[in-house]
N, C-alpha and C positions, 0 to 999 in steps of 0.2 A: 691487085688481088686475084687469085687464081679462081678458076671455076668452082673447084671443089670448096674453097672459103666463101665464095659467093653463095653457094648452095646452102652451106652451113649457116651463114648469117641470115638467109632467108628462112630457114627453119626455125631458126630462133626468134627472129621477128614475129613470126606468124605464132608460135608457141606463146612468147612473151604477151603478144595482144591479147590471146585468149585467156592467159592467166590473169592478167591485168583486170580484165572484165570480170572473171570470177572473183577477185579480190573485192573490186567494187560491190559486187552482189553480196559477198559476204558482209562488208561494211553495213550495207542497207538491211540485211537479213538479222543482224544481231539484236536490235531492239524487240523484233518479234520473237526471235528465239528465246530472249529473256522474259518476256510477258508470258510465253507459253509454259516455260519452266515454273515460273512462280504461280501461275493458274493451276497447274498441275499438283504442286506442292500443297497449295490450299484444299484443293479437292480431295486429296489423299490423306490429308489429317495433320499437316505440319502447321504448328502456332505460328511460325514466322519462317523467313528463308532470306537467304542473300546468295548473289552469285557474281561471279565476274566471267565474261565471255570474251575471247579475242581472236583476232586473225592476223599473220604476219606473212611477209615473203621478203626473201633477200637473195642477193647474188654475190657471191665471192670468188675471186681469181687469185691464185698464188703462183708465183714464179720462182724457180730455183736455178741457180747455175745457168742463166740466160735461156733456160727453157720453161714453157708453161707447165707446172707440175699439177695443178688442179683447178678445176672450174666447177663450182657447185652452185645449184640454185634450190631453195627450199621455199615451200608455201605450207603453212600450217594454221590449223584452228583448234581451239581447246575450250573447255568449260570447267570451271571449279564451283562447286555447289556445296553450300552448307544450310542444313535444315535443323530447325529446332521443333522438339515436342515438348513444351515446358521448359525445363532446365536440362533437357537432354539435348546432346548436339550429334548429327551425323554429316561426315563430308566425304564427298566423291569428286574425283577429276576424270575428265574423259576428252577424247579427241575425236569422237564421232558425234556430229550434231544433226544426225538425222532424228525424225520424230519418234522412232522406236528406241533409239539410244537415250534420248533425252527422258523418256518415261522410264527407262531401267534405271537411268541415274537416280532419278526421283525415288523409286523403289528402294534402291540400295541405300541412299543416304537415310531413309526412314528405318529400314532395317537396322543399319548400324546406330541410330539414335536409340533405338530400344534396348541395345546392349550395352549402352554407356551409362556411368552413374551420373546422377543429378549434380548439377554445378550451380550453386546459387547466383555467380557472377556471370554465367552464359547468356547470350542473347544479343541481339542488333544494339547497336549505339542507338542513343535516345532520338526519337522522331524530330524532335525541335532543334536538333544540332545539324540536321541534314543541310546541304548546301543547296540554296533556292535558285539563284542565278549567277552567272560568273561571264568573265570576259574570255575571248579567245586566247588560250596561253601561247599560241603561234609555234606550235611545235611540228609542223607539217609543211616540209619543202621538197615535194617530189621532183624526179628527174627520172628520164627513160632508163630502163635497165640496158646497158649497152655492153656486151661481152669484148667486143674487140677494143673498146676504149679500156676497160679495166685489163686487158691482157697488156695493151701498150704502155699504160700507166706502171703496171707492175713490173715489166721489163726494164722500163727507165729508171724506177726506184732503184731496183737490185744493182743496175749497171753502174748508176751514181755512187752507190756505197761501195763499189768493188775496184774504183780506180787506183787504189794504192796497193802495191805489190805485197804488202804485209797482210792484206786481207785475202786469206786464203781458201775461205770455205763460206758458205752461205746456208741459213736455215730457211732463206725464202724471203721474198716481199709480196705484199698483197693488198688489195683493195676491196672493199666491202660496200655495197649498196642494201640498206633495208628500210622496211617501212611496217608500221603495226597499227591497228586500231583496237582498242579495248573498251568494253563497257561494264559498269558496276551497276547492278540494280538490287533493290531489295523490297520486302514486303510493306515497307512503310509508304510506298509509292515513288521513291527516288530511283531516278535512272540518269546516268551521265556517261557520255562516250568520248573519248579523245583519240586523236589520230597523230601519229608522229613519224618522223624519218630520222635514220642515223647512218652516217657516212664515216667510215673509218680507213686508215692506211697504216700500214706497218712494215718494217724491215729488220730482219735479224741476222747479223753477221758474225763471222769467227776470223780470228786473227792469230798469226803465229804458227808454230809447227809443233807436233809431238807434244811433250809434257807443259809446253810453253804456251799452248792454244788458250784464247780467251774469248768470252763470248758476250755480246752486248746488243742492244736493240734500240729502236725508236718508233714512236707511233703519233698518230693525231686521231681525234674522234671529234665529229661535229654533226649537228643537226641539219645544217646548210653545206651543200656540196661546194659552193663557191668559197666557203670559209676554210675549206680543208687544206692544209699544207701541200706544197707541190711535191711531187715524187722525188724531185732532185734534192729538195730540203730534207725529207724524211731520210732518204739513202744517205746523204751526206753527213747528216746528224748521227745516224746508227754507226757508220765508219768512224767518225770522229770519237764517239764514245767507246767503241770497241778497242781502238787503237792506243787510247789512254790508258786502257788497262793492262798492256803488255808489260811484261816483266815486273810482276808485283814483288813486294817483299814483305816478311812478317816482322811484326813488332812485338816487343816484350809487354807482359802485363803491367799495366799501370792505370791511373785515374787522371783522365783528361777531359778538357771540354769536347763536346760532340755536336756536330752540325748536322742534321737531317736535311739532306736536299729536297726540295719542294716535292719532287715525285715519290718520295718515301714519307715525308713529313704527315701527309693527309692520315697515314696508319695510326700516328699518335692520336688523332682526333677521333678516329675510330674507335680506339680504345676508350676514350672519354665517353661517347655516345653509347657504347655497349655498356658501360658501367652504371649510366643514368637512366638506361631503358627499362621498362616497367617489368618485361620478363626477368630480368637480373635481378631486380630488386625484390619482387615478391617472393622469389626463390630464396632470398638470402645469399645471393651469389655475386654480390659486389661490394668493392672496397668503398664505394661513395654511397652506401645506404645510409639514410639519416644524417645527410650533410648538407642539405639544403640551407642555404644563408652562410655558408661557410667560405673563406677565402681560400681558393683551390690554386689560383694562379696569381702571378704578379698583377698590379691593377691596370696594366696596359693591355691586358688579354681580354677580349670579348669573343664569344661563339655565338653565332645567330644564323637561323634559317631564313630564306627568301623564297617560299613556293611560287610565288606569282611573278617571278621573272619572266619577262617575254623570250620565248625560246630557249629557256634554261635547260640544262642537262636532265633535271628531274622535277620540272615545274608541273604542277596540278592544282586545280582549284578545290579538289576535294581529295581525301585521303581514302585509304582502301575500304572503309566503312561509310563513306558518303558524306562525313562530316567536313564542313567547310574549312578548308586550311587558311593559316593567317601565319604572318611574321612571327616567329618565336625567338626570344632571347635566352639561351641557357645558360651563359656565363656573361656577366656584365662587371667591368672593371675587376676582373678576377674572381667574382664571388659566384657560386652555383646559385642560380635563380630558379630553376624548374627541372623536373625531370622530363624526360620523352615518353609520353603515355599514349596508348590506344585506349578504347574504352573498357575493354576487359581487365587490362592491368590496373587502369585507374580505379575500378570497382573494388579489385583486390586490396589496392592500397588505401581506400577510402578518400581519394582524390578525383579530380576533374581531368577528363582526356585533354591532352595538349594537340589533338587532331594531327597525331602522328603513327597512325596505324600504317604500317609499311615503312615507317623510319622518317627521317629528317630529308628535307628536300632542298636542294641549293644550298648545302650548309658552307657558311663563311667564317673566317677568323680574322681578327684584325691584324693589323701590321704595325711594326714600329717604324717603318718607312725606309730602312736601309735597303739598297740594292745587294744584290748577290755578291759583288766584290767588296763591299763595304761589310758584309757580315762575315765574310771570310777574313777580313783584317781584324774584325773584333773578335773571331774565333783565335786569332794569334797562332799558338801552337796546339794543335789537337787532331781530332779525327773528323774528316768529312765522310759520311755515311751516303752511299748511292744505291746500294741494294741490301735488301733484307731477307734472311731466310729462316724457316722454321715457325712454329707457333708458340714460342715459350713465353705465354703471357698468362698470368694466374689471376683471373678477375676477382677472385674472393679476396685476396691479399695485396693486389696490385704488383706483385713482383713481376719483374720483366728481364727476359733474357733470351736474345736472338743471335743467330749467326747474323755476320755482316760483312760487307766488302765496301771499299772506297778509296780514299786517299788519305795520306799523311800531309799535313798542313804544317809550316813552320813560318812564323812572322807573317801570317796571312797570305802565304804563296803554297800552292800546291807542290810537294816535293816528289812523290812516287805514289804508285798505287799500292794498296795493301789488301790481303785476303786471308782467309782462314782465321777470322778473328770472332768474338764473341763480346757483345755489348750488354751490360747488365745494369740494373738499377730498380728502383720503385717508382711506378708511375705517379704516385702522390708527391714524391721528392722530385721527379722529373718535371711534373707540371709546375710546382712551385719555384723551380730554379730555372724556369726558362729566362734567357737573356735578351732574345731578340727574335722577331718575326719578319722574315724578308718581304720585300715588295715583289718578288720574283714568283708571283702566284702561278701555280699550274692549273689551267683552267679546264682541262679534259675530263675531270671526273665530278661526281656529286658533291664531294667534299673538297673544297679549295683553300689552299693555304700557300704561303711562301716557305721558304726554307726555315728551320726552327733550330736555334742555337740553345743547348742546354748547358749550364755551368759547368758540370762535372758528371761522368759516368765511369763506371769501371769498364776497362777494355782488357779481355782476356787474349793474349796472343801466344807466341811459340814459348 
């Protein structure tokens, strides 16, 4: 290592130590900050209040074409405050947590509340539903921030992906380290604080020349550094996916079976959860309104959340209103069992909250047990979708139409890549005609499912 590099590393180490200490101080100060704001709110006339306050820091390195392109460090703090005066609500978000800024935030939120209309459903969640005790969800696995390590890993990742001469360009490879602490408190006396780490790596590559260029990527994301895929695996997987897309063909318009690869299949479940969320339901903007107890899927499909998984992507002992979370089953044996509700939407609908303020946590989907290869075989002849584009989903009617790319499959074997196509159907029909859900579960996100095979959809091509 050169003298300049040594000096640079020493400067970063010193700065990182100082910023780590500042982060620890912020973590320790969040409870007193919350208490101060809630006390101010009460003194100034708020009938109730709730807030979320957090601090985070992260280090990201990106390398492109064998050179370090960016090194970015961030450290932030923020507070989101909601005050109530009876049934009137005011909301403010700030990033300055000095005493003066906190008092100004309270004053502004109260002023906003005075200008809003009364809402009979507004207010905190019921005090008796607050979480009282919980086990550590084990979300925090810290490691030192090391610029040199992330630089080396990013360079190795990209190099591993550029070994084939057909890989002609790169959008870069990068590694990220991040940690965050967040605290929720309200005037019921509830206060909860969580700590979490996140580590990620990605590589984006380009193959071919001129009009024949194709682009694809791969990534990994984990709470624990030791569980993150190696840079070689990330780079090689990105290269494999990019090269498979070379020389795509167009296909004619037809109706065929469609297999959503695991990395895009989670989107189908996101549409389901959007349709059964309280906000969509009370606005009459969902094709699943008033459908509780109905058979939406084949009987082998169940959709459920497990918010208490140790180290889970979205594990939490309480939701964004302080309500104790629980395992929820939204779909059992194909039947819609319950909606996804926070306290406000539950009041609007005359129902009980499902402890889902902020959404579902660690959403899972049952599998029919087939491997990826077995589901390809079951597909027979049809379309494998690996990329989706556009937002062509009408949640009121369930109509579904999106741009797509992937591969044409014959007799269970991938034949060639396809692009510039549109797949269309209706979500209600798509859900009811799911043929199989694979065991090839993509575990990187909050919604985890294997590949999903749908009996038939319209495919519009050339």
